[in-house]
C-alpha positions, 0 to 999 in steps of 0.5 A, a space after each residue: 600120061 602122069 605117074 602116081 606112086 610109080 604107076 602109069 595112070 591112063 585116061 582114054 577114049 573108047 575103042 573104035 567100033 568094029 564089025 561083029 565077028 563070030 568067035 570059035 570059043 566055048 562058053 562058061 557053064 552056069 553053076 549055082 553060087 553060094 550067097 557068100 561067093 556071089 557077094 564076093 564076086 559082085 563086089 569084085 565086079 563093082 569097083 571102077 577105079 582108073 586103070 594103071 600099070 602096077 609096076 615098081 618103076 616108070 621104066 618097068 611100066 614103059 618097057 612092058 607097054 612097049 614090048 606088048 604093044 609091038 607084039 599086038 600091033 598087027 592085031 590092033 593097028 591103032 596105037 592109042 586104042 592098043 595101049 589103052 587096051 593093054 593098060 586095062 588088061 594089066 590092071 584087071 589081071 593084077 587086080 584079080 591076082 592073074 598074070 597079065 600075059 596069061 590073060 593076053 593068051 586067053 584073049 588070043 584064043 577066045 576072041 583073037 583080040 576082037 572086041 565084038 566077037 560073039 560065039 555060037 553059045 552067045 559068049 561076048 567080047 574079048 574074053 568071051 563072057 557069057 551073059 548069064 554072069 551079069 545077073 549072077 554077079 553083076 548088073 543086067 545093064 552091063 555091056 559085055 562089049 565094053 572094054 573095061 566091063 568085059 575084062 573085069 568080068 573075064 578076069 574075075 571069072 577066071 580067078 573064081 575058077 582058079 580058086 575052085 580048082 585050088 590053083 590048077 590052071 589047066 582045070 580052071 581054063 577048062 572051066 572057063 571055056 566050058 571044056 573041063 576035062 579036055 586038054 585042047 583049050 588049056 594047051 592052046 592058051 598056055 601055048 599062046 601065052 608062052 609063045 607070044 606074050 611071055 615077058 620077063 622084067 629082068 630080061 627087058 631091062 637087060 636088053 635095054 641096057 645092052 642097046 644103050 651101051 651099043 
């Protein structure tokens, strides 16, 4: 890896194929978009810059990647694939103005980190994106099982719902899952986020210093 302006740049290969799995997720509901909103979301989907960890220092980036990688190891045994996935999650979440740990919580609940998960409603991939979004804001040729494509769509869609709900996370999550008004799904995501993916840069650095002094 190489560092450019305090960011880790990763060039990685595609994840290994896995057997398709059925997800127990809901599905985003189709809602007509104004031309202006559709244009903004289409532009957000289009950028294909190389993903990186957007931390102030290399040390902070390494600490986050190590901590998240350890937590994800049982679900994704292959280290290279796991770290490529985490870098992409962090990049796409930050790009959309989301907490990367929140996005990991969404992925856990939506697909349990199964790249080829498919819900009964037809939602696809890690973030369980409904195919209608390709025509609405992207391109019909987009493969929603592709890592970057799936994460890009999922993060942009969640950001869109947060904007609609004026920052109300619980209502935005309800929209994302197609269960607006029901507390079950938002509670599951927040619980997964806080229990499994909660992370503090300051706490991680303090723990590292303590280990170095022991």
